[in-house]
N, C-alpha and C positions, 0 to 999 in steps of 0.2 A: 046788330049789334054792333059792340065797338070793336077795336083795332086787340087789343088785348083779350078778349072774348075769345078771337077768330084765329089766335095764335094760338091760344092754349089749346087748340082744338085740333090746329092742322100740328104741334111740338112732337108731340108719337110720330103720327106720317112722317113729321121733316126730317126725324132723328132714323129710324129705319132707315130713309135711301139717302142721307147722309154713310150711316153703316154701311151701308153697299154696297155704294158708287167707293167709300175709302178698297174696302179688302178687291174690290175688281180692280184696281192701281194700283194696289199692292203684291198682285199676280201675276204672272211676269207671262207676254204672251204665250197662247197658248198656242202649235208645234207652229212656234217659229224659228223653222227649218236654217241649217246650213245645208251649205252644197259644195257635191266633192267633187271635179273636174273625172267620166271613168272613158277610157282608151279601146277598141275592138280594133282588132287590127281582122282586116279583112283580103279575103283578093282582088275586092277594088278600091286599099286602101286605112286610112287609119280614118274611123268616128270617133268624135267626141262626145261623151256623152254627158249632162251636168244634172248628178243625181243626191240624194237626199238618201240618207242612213235609214235604216230601220234595225236598233240592236236590243232594244228589253223588245223583252216578253209585249208592253204595251202597245210597241209600234209594230212590233212585227203582228200583230193580230188587227190591229186599227189597220193598215200598209197602206192602198191606194182608196177604201172606202171609202164610201160622202163625198169623192171630187165629182163635179161637175168637165172637167178637160185635163188632159199634162198633152203642155207644148212638146215638138219636137223638136228633140235633141235634150230630152229630159226623162229625166227614173225616177224610178228604188232604189235601193243597191240592198237586200235580205242580210247582215249578217248570221247564216247558220250554224257559228264556226262551233264544237269540229266538225270536218264534214258527216256527211250521215242525208241517208232516203228524207228529201223532203217530200210534203204534200200541201198543196194549195188549193183557192180557191177563188171564186168573184163572189162571193154572201156582201153584198147591201156595197157593188163596186158598181156605178153608171158608166162606165164607159167599159170600150173592149179592148183589151192590153195584147202586149207576147212577155212571154213568156218565159227567159232566158236563165234559163239553170246551168251553173257553170260550179267544176268543183277547183278543189285548194289550185291545183297546181295551175291555175286559171287561164283551160280552155273550154269552154261553153260543148257541155256535154249532150244538151238537147234543150227544143225550140219548143213551145206550144205556143203556136201563134196561133190570133183571132180568137180568144180566148169568149162564152159568151158571158154578158150584163149578167149582173144578178141572179147566177148559177150558184146552186149550192156543191158542184158537179168536180169530183174532188179531182187535183189535177198532178199527179206524181212526177216528181222527178225520173224516175226510170232509172237510179242507179243515182253513188255517188254525189252529192253536190255540200260547198259551201255557203254557196252565193243564189243570191235569184236577184235577176234583173226583171225589173217588170218597168216599160217602154208601149209608148201607145201602139197599138193594133196597126202592124202592117210596115214596122221599124225592119223587120229584119227582112223582111220584102224585098220594098226601098234600098235599101242598105247593103241586100246579098251576103247581110247575116248565116255562117252556117256551124251546126255542131263541125267541134275541131279547133274552128276561130279561137286568137290565144285577145282576154278579157285584162289588159290592162289596169288594178289599183291596186292600192295597199294592201285592201282583204287576200289577197292572192302571194302566194307563194313565188310566180312565175313570172310577176310582170316585168 
């Protein structure tokens, strides 16, 4: 076989690969998250976290699903504005989390500690919440975070 014949046979495959590659390069990086500081004021002091924001419906539906790890001091803050009854679950979430339900004034309403990975069990706010902070399981106990503690972040009025 000569060179022209080989190139002729490969041309459709090369063009397809080029189209796929160029399309991938034009798409922005998926979930290139920006992190924001969030502080929780407890009896033991101020604890600072770096949080990803989940504001769109897709971000809120996906949350921390499929992640294999979450570093101490990191988390995801879900914006459920306006304040409302909120229900969460752990479907497709591989790591156990603490879910911290936060009222519009920045006070912690409820904490669901050590949630069960991969569970479809509903975890309710049990009251009106404007935000939910998800952090690695054990965080609330480690830092002494309790209902009534204040969360400082621009999402909440009482910051």
